[in-house]
Structures are given as C-alpha cells and as structure tokens.
VEXZABA-371735 format. One record per atom (N, C-alpha, C): residue number from 0; residue in three letters; chain; atom name; x, y, z. Coordinates in Angstrom, 1 decimal. Example, Ala and Ser with C-alpha at 12.3 -4.5 7.8 and 13.67 -1.06 7.14 Angstrom:
{0; ALA; A; N; {13.2; -5.7; 7.8}}
{0; ALA; A; CA; {12.3; -4.5; 7.8}}
{0; ALA; A; C; {13.2; -3.3; 7.8}}
{1; SER; A; N; {12.8; -2.2; 7.1}}
{1; SER; A; CA; {13.7; -1.1; 7.1}}
{1; SER; A; C; {12.9; 0.0; 7.9}}
***
This chain:
{0; UNK; A; N; {147.9; 83.5; 26.0}}
{0; UNK; A; CA; {148.6; 82.4; 25.4}}
{0; UNK; A; C; {147.7; 81.2; 25.0}}
{1; UNK; A; N; {146.7; 81.0; 25.9}}
{1; UNK; A; CA; {145.8; 79.9; 25.7}}
{1; UNK; A; C; {144.9; 80.2; 24.5}}
{2; UNK; A; N; {144.5; 81.5; 24.4}}
{2; UNK; A; CA; {143.7; 81.9; 23.3}}
{2; UNK; A; C; {144.4; 81.8; 21.9}}
{3; UNK; A; N; {145.7; 82.0; 21.9}}
{3; UNK; A; CA; {146.5; 81.9; 20.7}}
{3; UNK; A; C; {146.5; 80.4; 20.3}}
{4; UNK; A; N; {146.7; 79.5; 21.2}}
{4; UNK; A; CA; {146.8; 78.1; 20.9}}
{4; UNK; A; C; {145.5; 77.6; 20.4}}
{5; UNK; A; N; {144.4; 78.0; 21.1}}
{5; UNK; A; CA; {143.0; 77.6; 20.7}}
{5; UNK; A; C; {142.8; 78.1; 19.3}}
{6; UNK; A; N; {143.1; 79.4; 19.0}}
{6; UNK; A; CA; {142.9; 79.9; 17.7}}
{6; UNK; A; C; {143.7; 79.2; 16.6}}
{7; UNK; A; N; {144.9; 78.8; 16.9}}
{7; UNK; A; CA; {145.7; 78.0; 15.9}}
{7; UNK; A; C; {145.1; 76.7; 15.7}}
{8; UNK; A; N; {144.6; 76.0; 16.8}}
{8; UNK; A; CA; {143.9; 74.7; 16.6}}
{8; UNK; A; C; {142.7; 74.8; 15.8}}
{9; UNK; A; N; {141.9; 75.8; 16.0}}
{9; UNK; A; CA; {140.6; 76.0; 15.2}}
{9; UNK; A; C; {140.9; 76.3; 13.8}}
{10; UNK; A; N; {141.9; 77.1; 13.5}}
{10; UNK; A; CA; {142.3; 77.4; 12.1}}
{10; UNK; A; C; {142.8; 76.2; 11.5}}
{11; UNK; A; N; {143.6; 75.4; 12.2}}
{11; UNK; A; CA; {144.1; 74.1; 11.6}}
{11; UNK; A; C; {142.9; 73.2; 11.3}}
{12; UNK; A; N; {142.0; 73.1; 12.2}}
{12; UNK; A; CA; {140.8; 72.2; 12.0}}
{12; UNK; A; C; {140.0; 72.7; 10.8}}
{13; UNK; A; N; {139.8; 74.0; 10.6}}
{13; UNK; A; CA; {139.0; 74.6; 9.5}}
{13; UNK; A; C; {139.7; 74.3; 8.2}}
{14; UNK; A; N; {141.0; 74.4; 8.1}}
{14; UNK; A; CA; {141.7; 74.1; 6.9}}
{14; UNK; A; C; {141.7; 72.6; 6.6}}
{15; UNK; A; N; {141.9; 71.8; 7.6}}
{15; UNK; A; CA; {141.9; 70.4; 7.4}}
{15; UNK; A; C; {140.5; 69.8; 7.0}}
{16; UNK; A; N; {139.5; 70.4; 7.6}}
{16; UNK; A; CA; {138.1; 70.0; 7.3}}
{16; UNK; A; C; {137.7; 70.3; 5.8}}
{17; UNK; A; N; {138.3; 71.3; 5.2}}
{17; UNK; A; CA; {138.0; 71.7; 3.9}}
{17; UNK; A; C; {138.6; 70.8; 2.8}}
{18; UNK; A; N; {139.6; 70.1; 3.2}}
{18; UNK; A; CA; {140.4; 69.2; 2.3}}
{18; UNK; A; C; {140.2; 67.8; 2.7}}
{19; UNK; A; N; {140.5; 66.9; 1.7}}
{19; UNK; A; CA; {140.4; 65.4; 2.1}}
{19; UNK; A; C; {141.3; 65.1; 3.3}}
{20; UNK; A; N; {141.0; 64.2; 4.1}}
{20; UNK; A; CA; {140.0; 63.1; 4.0}}
{20; UNK; A; C; {138.6; 63.4; 4.4}}
{21; UNK; A; N; {138.4; 64.5; 5.1}}
{21; UNK; A; CA; {137.0; 64.8; 5.6}}
{21; UNK; A; C; {136.1; 65.4; 4.4}}
{22; UNK; A; N; {136.7; 66.1; 3.6}}
{22; UNK; A; CA; {136.0; 66.6; 2.4}}
{22; UNK; A; C; {134.6; 67.2; 2.7}}
{23; UNK; A; N; {134.6; 68.2; 3.5}}
{23; UNK; A; CA; {133.4; 68.9; 3.8}}
{23; UNK; A; C; {133.2; 70.1; 2.9}}
{24; UNK; A; N; {133.9; 70.1; 1.8}}
{24; UNK; A; CA; {133.9; 71.3; 1.0}}
{24; UNK; A; C; {132.5; 71.7; 0.5}}
{25; UNK; A; N; {131.6; 70.7; 0.1}}
{25; UNK; A; CA; {130.3; 70.9; -0.3}}
{25; UNK; A; C; {129.4; 71.6; 0.8}}
{26; UNK; A; N; {129.6; 71.1; 2.0}}
{26; UNK; A; CA; {128.8; 71.6; 3.1}}
{26; UNK; A; C; {129.3; 73.1; 3.4}}
{27; UNK; A; N; {130.6; 73.3; 3.2}}
{27; UNK; A; CA; {131.1; 74.7; 3.5}}
{27; UNK; A; C; {130.5; 75.6; 2.4}}
{28; UNK; A; N; {130.5; 75.2; 1.2}}
{28; UNK; A; CA; {129.9; 76.0; 0.1}}
{28; UNK; A; C; {128.4; 76.3; 0.4}}
{29; UNK; A; N; {127.7; 75.3; 0.8}}
{29; UNK; A; CA; {126.3; 75.5; 1.1}}
{29; UNK; A; C; {126.1; 76.5; 2.3}}
{30; UNK; A; N; {126.9; 76.3; 3.3}}
{30; UNK; A; CA; {126.8; 77.3; 4.4}}
{30; UNK; A; C; {127.1; 78.7; 3.9}}
{31; UNK; A; N; {128.1; 78.9; 3.1}}
{31; UNK; A; CA; {128.5; 80.2; 2.6}}
{31; UNK; A; C; {127.3; 80.8; 1.7}}
{32; UNK; A; N; {126.8; 79.9; 0.9}}
{32; UNK; A; CA; {125.7; 80.4; 0.0}}
{32; UNK; A; C; {124.5; 80.8; 0.8}}
{33; UNK; A; N; {124.2; 80.1; 1.9}}
{33; UNK; A; CA; {123.1; 80.5; 2.8}}
{33; UNK; A; C; {123.5; 81.7; 3.7}}
{34; UNK; A; N; {124.7; 81.7; 4.1}}
{34; UNK; A; CA; {125.1; 82.7; 5.1}}
{34; UNK; A; C; {125.4; 84.1; 4.5}}
{35; UNK; A; N; {125.8; 84.2; 3.3}}
{35; UNK; A; CA; {126.2; 85.5; 2.7}}
{35; UNK; A; C; {125.0; 86.4; 2.6}}
{36; UNK; A; N; {123.8; 86.0; 2.2}}
{36; UNK; A; CA; {122.7; 86.9; 2.2}}
{36; UNK; A; C; {122.3; 87.4; 3.6}}
{37; UNK; A; N; {122.3; 86.5; 4.5}}
{37; UNK; A; CA; {122.0; 86.9; 5.9}}
{37; UNK; A; C; {123.0; 87.9; 6.4}}
{38; UNK; A; N; {124.3; 87.6; 6.2}}
{38; UNK; A; CA; {125.4; 88.5; 6.6}}
{38; UNK; A; C; {125.2; 89.9; 5.9}}
{39; UNK; A; N; {124.8; 89.9; 4.6}}
{39; UNK; A; CA; {124.6; 91.1; 3.9}}
{39; UNK; A; C; {123.4; 91.9; 4.5}}
{40; UNK; A; N; {122.4; 91.2; 4.9}}
{40; UNK; A; CA; {121.3; 91.8; 5.5}}
{40; UNK; A; C; {121.7; 92.5; 6.8}}
{41; UNK; A; N; {122.4; 91.8; 7.7}}
{41; UNK; A; CA; {122.9; 92.4; 8.9}}
{41; UNK; A; C; {123.8; 93.6; 8.7}}
{42; UNK; A; N; {124.7; 93.5; 7.7}}
{42; UNK; A; CA; {125.5; 94.7; 7.4}}
{42; UNK; A; C; {124.7; 95.8; 6.9}}
{43; UNK; A; N; {123.7; 95.6; 6.1}}
{43; UNK; A; CA; {122.8; 96.6; 5.6}}
{43; UNK; A; C; {122.0; 97.3; 6.7}}
{44; UNK; A; N; {121.5; 96.5; 7.6}}
{44; UNK; A; CA; {120.8; 97.0; 8.8}}
{44; UNK; A; C; {121.7; 97.9; 9.7}}
{45; UNK; A; N; {122.9; 97.4; 9.9}}
{45; UNK; A; CA; {123.8; 98.2; 10.7}}
{45; UNK; A; C; {124.1; 99.5; 10.0}}
{46; UNK; A; N; {124.3; 99.5; 8.7}}
{46; UNK; A; CA; {124.6; 100.7; 8.0}}
{46; UNK; A; C; {123.5; 101.7; 8.0}}
{47; UNK; A; N; {122.2; 101.2; 7.9}}
{47; UNK; A; CA; {121.1; 102.1; 8.0}}
{47; UNK; A; C; {121.0; 102.7; 9.4}}
{48; UNK; A; N; {121.2; 101.9; 10.5}}
{48; UNK; A; CA; {121.2; 102.5; 11.8}}
{48; UNK; A; C; {122.3; 103.5; 12.0}}
{49; UNK; A; N; {123.4; 103.3; 11.5}}
{49; UNK; A; CA; {124.5; 104.2; 11.6}}
{49; UNK; A; C; {124.2; 105.5; 10.9}}
{50; UNK; A; N; {123.6; 105.3; 9.7}}
{50; UNK; A; CA; {123.2; 106.5; 8.9}}
{50; UNK; A; C; {122.2; 107.4; 9.6}}
{51; UNK; A; N; {121.2; 106.7; 10.2}}
{51; UNK; A; CA; {120.1; 107.4; 11.0}}
{51; UNK; A; C; {120.8; 108.1; 12.2}}
{52; UNK; A; N; {121.6; 107.5; 12.9}}
{52; UNK; A; CA; {122.3; 108.1; 14.0}}
{52; UNK; A; C; {123.1; 109.3; 13.6}}
{53; UNK; A; N; {123.8; 109.2; 12.4}}
{53; UNK; A; CA; {124.6; 110.3; 11.9}}
{53; UNK; A; C; {123.7; 111.5; 11.6}}
{54; UNK; A; N; {122.6; 111.2; 10.9}}
{54; UNK; A; CA; {121.6; 112.3; 10.6}}
{54; UNK; A; C; {121.1; 113.0; 11.9}}
{55; UNK; A; N; {120.8; 112.2; 12.9}}
{55; UNK; A; CA; {120.4; 112.8; 14.2}}
{55; UNK; A; C; {121.5; 113.6; 14.8}}
{56; UNK; A; N; {122.7; 113.1; 14.8}}
{56; UNK; A; CA; {123.8; 113.9; 15.3}}
{56; UNK; A; C; {124.0; 115.2; 14.6}}
{57; UNK; A; N; {123.9; 115.2; 13.3}}
{57; UNK; A; CA; {124.0; 116.5; 12.5}}
{57; UNK; A; C; {122.9; 117.5; 12.9}}
{58; UNK; A; N; {121.7; 117.0; 13.0}}
{58; UNK; A; CA; {120.6; 117.9; 13.4}}
{58; UNK; A; C; {120.8; 118.4; 14.8}}
{59; UNK; A; N; {121.3; 117.6; 15.7}}
{59; UNK; A; CA; {121.6; 118.0; 17.1}}
{59; UNK; A; C; {122.7; 119.1; 17.1}}
{60; UNK; A; N; {123.7; 118.8; 16.3}}
{60; UNK; A; CA; {124.8; 119.8; 16.2}}
{60; UNK; A; C; {124.4; 121.1; 15.7}}
{61; UNK; A; N; {123.5; 121.1; 14.7}}
{61; UNK; A; CA; {123.0; 122.4; 14.1}}
{61; UNK; A; C; {122.2; 123.1; 15.2}}
{62; UNK; A; N; {121.4; 122.4; 16.0}}
{62; UNK; A; CA; {120.6; 123.0; 17.1}}
{62; UNK; A; C; {121.5; 123.7; 18.1}}
{63; UNK; A; N; {122.6; 122.9; 18.5}}
{63; UNK; A; CA; {123.6; 123.5; 19.4}}
{63; UNK; A; C; {124.3; 124.7; 18.9}}
{64; UNK; A; N; {124.6; 124.7; 17.6}}
{64; UNK; A; CA; {125.3; 125.8; 17.0}}
{64; UNK; A; C; {124.3; 127.0; 17.0}}
{65; UNK; A; N; {123.0; 126.8; 16.7}}
{65; UNK; A; CA; {122.1; 127.9; 16.7}}
{65; UNK; A; C; {121.9; 128.5; 18.1}}
{66; UNK; A; N; {121.9; 127.6; 19.1}}
{66; UNK; A; CA; {121.7; 128.0; 20.5}}
{66; UNK; A; C; {123.0; 128.9; 20.9}}
{67; UNK; A; N; {124.2; 128.4; 20.5}}
{67; UNK; A; CA; {125.4; 129.1; 20.9}}
{67; UNK; A; C; {125.4; 130.5; 20.2}}
{68; UNK; A; N; {124.9; 130.5; 18.9}}
{68; UNK; A; CA; {124.9; 131.8; 18.2}}
{68; UNK; A; C; {123.9; 132.8; 18.9}}
{69; UNK; A; N; {122.8; 132.2; 19.4}}
{69; UNK; A; CA; {121.8; 133.1; 20.1}}
{69; UNK; A; C; {122.5; 133.6; 21.4}}
{70; UNK; A; N; {123.2; 132.7; 22.2}}
{70; UNK; A; CA; {123.8; 133.1; 23.4}}
{70; UNK; A; C; {124.9; 134.2; 23.2}}
{71; UNK; A; N; {125.7; 134.0; 22.1}}
{71; UNK; A; CA; {126.7; 134.9; 21.8}}
{71; UNK; A; C; {126.1; 136.3; 21.4}}
{72; UNK; A; N; {125.0; 136.2; 20.6}}
{72; UNK; A; CA; {124.3; 137.5; 20.3}}
{72; UNK; A; C; {123.8; 138.2; 21.5}}
{73; UNK; A; N; {123.2; 137.4; 22.4}}
{73; UNK; A; CA; {122.7; 138.0; 23.7}}
{73; UNK; A; C; {123.8; 138.6; 24.5}}
{74; UNK; A; N; {124.9; 137.9; 24.6}}
{74; UNK; A; CA; {126.0; 138.5; 25.4}}
{74; UNK; A; C; {126.6; 139.7; 24.7}}
{75; UNK; A; N; {126.7; 139.8; 23.4}}
{75; UNK; A; CA; {127.3; 140.9; 22.8}}
{75; UNK; A; C; {126.3; 142.1; 22.9}}
{76; UNK; A; N; {125.0; 141.9; 23.0}}
{76; UNK; A; CA; {124.0; 143.0; 23.2}}
{76; UNK; A; C; {124.1; 143.6; 24.6}}
{77; UNK; A; N; {124.4; 142.7; 25.6}}
{77; UNK; A; CA; {124.5; 143.1; 26.9}}
{77; UNK; A; C; {125.8; 144.0; 27.2}}
{78; UNK; A; N; {126.8; 143.8; 26.4}}
{78; UNK; A; CA; {128.0; 144.5; 26.6}}
{78; UNK; A; C; {128.0; 145.8; 25.8}}
***
C-alpha cells in the first residue's frame, strides 16, 4: 500500500514538474536527448549478450543430441 502511494506521489510530481509553474520542460528534454543514446547502447549490449547466450545454448543442445544419438546407437547394438 505504501509503495502505491509513493508511486502516485512521484507520478504526480513528474507531471507537475513538466508543466508551469515549475516549467522544467527544457531540462526534461535535455535529459531525454542525452539519455536516449545511452539507453539504446545498454539495450543493444543486452541484446548482443542474449544473442551470444542463445548461440551457445544451441551449440550445447546439438552436442547433447549427438551424445544421446550415440548412446541410443550403442544401446541398440548391445541388444
């Protein structure tokens, strides 16, 4: 409940600070202009790391499938 109230207060402050009488709109735009490229960089890095992990998982899955196929072949030869 406290988190909900705090969240509503912060949202209200953010909306109020973007409009007069505080008129921080120029500072907000400057922050967004500087923050968007940094945010895009972090998202790009995360996407690259996820892609690398996905490739590693696929390689590992192929190795496990090959091992299982060898084990199945060995078991069928024994019978």
